[in-house]
Structure formats: structure tokens, C-alpha cells
C-alpha positions as CSV (number, residue, x, y, z in Angstrom):
1,M,2.8,-57.1,37.5
2,K,-0.7,-55.9,38.3
3,K,0.7,-52.9,40.1
4,I,2.8,-52.0,37.0
5,K,-0.2,-52.2,34.7
6,T,-2.2,-50.1,37.1
7,A,0.5,-47.5,37.3
8,L,0.9,-47.5,33.5
9,A,-2.8,-47.1,33.0
10,A,-2.9,-44.2,35.4
11,A,0.0,-42.5,33.7
12,V,-1.6,-42.9,30.3
13,L,-4.9,-41.4,31.6
14,A,-3.1,-38.5,33.2
15,G,-1.4,-37.8,29.9
16,V,-4.7,-37.8,28.1
17,A,-6.2,-35.5,30.7
18,M,-3.2,-33.1,30.4
19,T,-3.4,-33.0,26.6
20,A,-7.2,-32.5,26.6
21,A,-6.9,-29.3,28.6
22,P,-6.5,-26.1,26.7
23,A,-3.0,-24.6,26.7
24,T,-2.5,-21.1,28.1
25,A,0.1,-18.6,27.0
26,A,1.5,-18.5,30.5
27,A,2.0,-22.2,30.6
28,A,3.6,-22.6,27.2
29,P,7.4,-22.2,27.1
30,A,8.8,-19.7,24.6
31,V,10.3,-21.5,21.6
32,Q,13.0,-19.7,19.7
33,A,13.8,-20.8,16.2
34,E,17.3,-21.8,15.6
35,P,19.0,-19.0,13.6
36,M,20.1,-19.7,10.0
37,H,23.8,-20.1,9.3
38,C,25.2,-18.1,6.4
39,V,28.5,-17.9,4.6
40,S,29.6,-14.7,2.8
41,P,31.0,-15.5,-0.7
42,A,33.3,-12.5,-0.4
43,W,34.5,-12.9,3.2
44,G,34.0,-16.6,4.0
45,G,33.3,-17.9,7.5
46,E,30.1,-19.3,8.9
47,Y,27.9,-17.0,11.0
48,L,24.3,-16.5,12.2
49,C,21.9,-14.7,10.0
50,G,18.2,-14.1,9.5
51,G,15.6,-13.3,12.1
52,E,17.1,-11.4,15.0
53,Y,20.5,-11.6,13.4
54,G,19.4,-9.7,10.3
55,S,19.8,-10.4,6.6
56,P,22.4,-10.8,5.4
57,G,23.8,-10.8,9.0
58,I,27.1,-9.1,8.1
59,V,28.0,-5.4,8.3
60,E,30.9,-3.6,6.9
61,Y,32.9,-0.5,7.9
62,A,34.9,1.3,5.1
63,Y,38.0,3.2,6.0
64,R,38.9,6.3,4.0
65,D,42.1,4.6,2.7
66,G,40.2,1.8,1.1
67,R,40.5,-0.8,3.8
68,R,37.3,-2.6,4.8
69,Q,36.3,-4.4,8.0
70,V,33.3,-6.7,8.5
71,F,31.5,-7.9,11.6
72,V,29.2,-10.9,12.1
73,I,27.8,-12.9,15.0
74,G,29.6,-16.2,14.9
75,T,28.0,-19.6,15.5
76,D,29.3,-19.3,19.1
77,H,27.3,-16.0,19.5
78,A,30.4,-13.9,19.8
79,V,31.2,-11.0,17.5
80,W,33.8,-11.9,14.9
81,T,35.6,-9.5,12.6
82,R,37.8,-9.7,9.5
83,S,39.5,-6.9,7.6
84,S,41.1,-6.3,4.2
85,S,44.1,-4.3,3.3
86,T,44.0,-1.5,0.7
87,S,45.0,-4.1,-1.9
88,G,42.1,-6.3,-0.9
89,K,44.1,-9.0,0.8
90,K,42.0,-10.4,3.7
91,G,43.3,-11.0,7.2
92,S,42.1,-13.8,9.4
93,W,38.9,-13.8,11.4
94,S,39.3,-12.7,15.0
95,S,36.8,-12.8,17.9
96,L,35.7,-9.7,19.8
97,G,34.0,-11.9,22.3
98,G,30.6,-11.4,24.0
99,Y,27.5,-13.6,23.8
100,L,25.0,-11.8,21.6
101,T,21.4,-12.7,20.7
102,G,20.9,-10.3,17.8
103,G,22.7,-8.9,14.8
104,V,25.7,-6.6,15.1
105,G,25.6,-3.1,13.7
106,I,27.7,0.0,13.4
107,T,26.1,2.4,15.7
108,A,28.5,5.4,15.6
109,S,31.1,6.4,13.1
110,D,33.5,9.2,12.3
111,M,33.0,8.7,8.6
112,G,36.0,6.5,7.8
113,Q,38.7,7.8,10.1
114,G,38.8,4.6,12.1
115,R,36.9,5.6,15.2
116,F,33.5,3.8,15.3
117,E,31.3,1.8,17.6
118,I,29.6,-1.6,17.1
119,A,26.7,-2.8,19.1
120,A,24.5,-5.9,19.5
121,R,21.8,-7.2,21.9
122,G,23.0,-9.3,24.8
123,T,21.3,-12.1,26.7
124,D,19.8,-9.4,29.0
125,N,18.0,-8.0,26.0
126,R,20.1,-4.8,26.3
127,L,22.4,-3.2,23.8
128,W,26.1,-3.8,24.4
129,A,28.9,-1.9,22.5
130,R,32.6,-1.8,21.9
131,R,34.4,1.2,20.5
132,H,37.2,1.1,18.0
133,A,39.9,3.7,18.3
134,A,41.9,5.2,15.4
135,D,45.0,3.3,16.6
136,G,43.2,0.0,16.1
137,S,42.5,-0.8,19.8
138,W,39.1,-1.8,21.1
139,S,37.3,-0.8,24.3
140,A,35.8,-3.4,26.6
141,W,32.1,-4.4,26.1
142,A,29.8,-1.8,27.8
143,R,26.0,-1.7,28.1
144,I,24.6,1.3,26.3
145,S,20.9,0.8,26.9
């Protein structure tokens, strides 16, 4: 019992000594705030927003024929998209995959003809992009910076 009390006292004193020492920036781990979760009243679905994910955290591409397509970073950190028809009827959400640590943006566009590029920051702190072709197909993720 005496050995346990001695060990406990030593542990307590060691803890006091550690907390009394000034912290250094190099020793302190980086703490990232949990991103906010948002829901779009118009599009539904829960996604990441605020901070690195932007406010409101949702971006929209408008086709010339009146269709619209939105992009968000889902709570799983993948890019998710949902589109509407010319009459406004919305399709279901679908994942474009990836694991992104910042908001998604439209980085290149042909001004509504259906060819555009989306990009977001990956876990390597680089920008990654996918290109959308006029026929509706998507390229694979590619690092662009």
C-alpha cells in the first residue's frame, strides 16, 4: 500500500511540474475546430460549412437551359452533388468521392454549356479537381496544385 501511495504522490508531483512549465508552440498540438453542419432550405441534405468550408458552404452551377447543379462537402468529407431539371424537379444526392478538408468551388467554366471543373483542398493541403464534360461524365480526381 505504501508503494502505491508513493507512486501516486510522484505522479501527482510530476503532473504539477508539467503544468507549471510554460507551453511552447512546438509542443502544443494543433487543434482544429469541428466544422459546422448546415442544411440548405432549397436543396436539403446536411453538409459541412463555415471556416475552411466557406459560408454558406454550397456552390451552384447554372446550365444555359435552366438546369442547376449544386456541390457541397458532405459530413463524410466527400463532394456531394444534386441537380434540378428545367422544371425545378430535384434529383437525388450523389457522391463524387474524395476526402476534402476545405470548401468546394467551381474553378473553371464554359459559361453554362456543361463543361466545368470543381476543386477543393485535400488532406495534403493541395487542390484537387474533377472535370465535368458536356455529356455528363466526370473525370477522376487530379491534383492541380
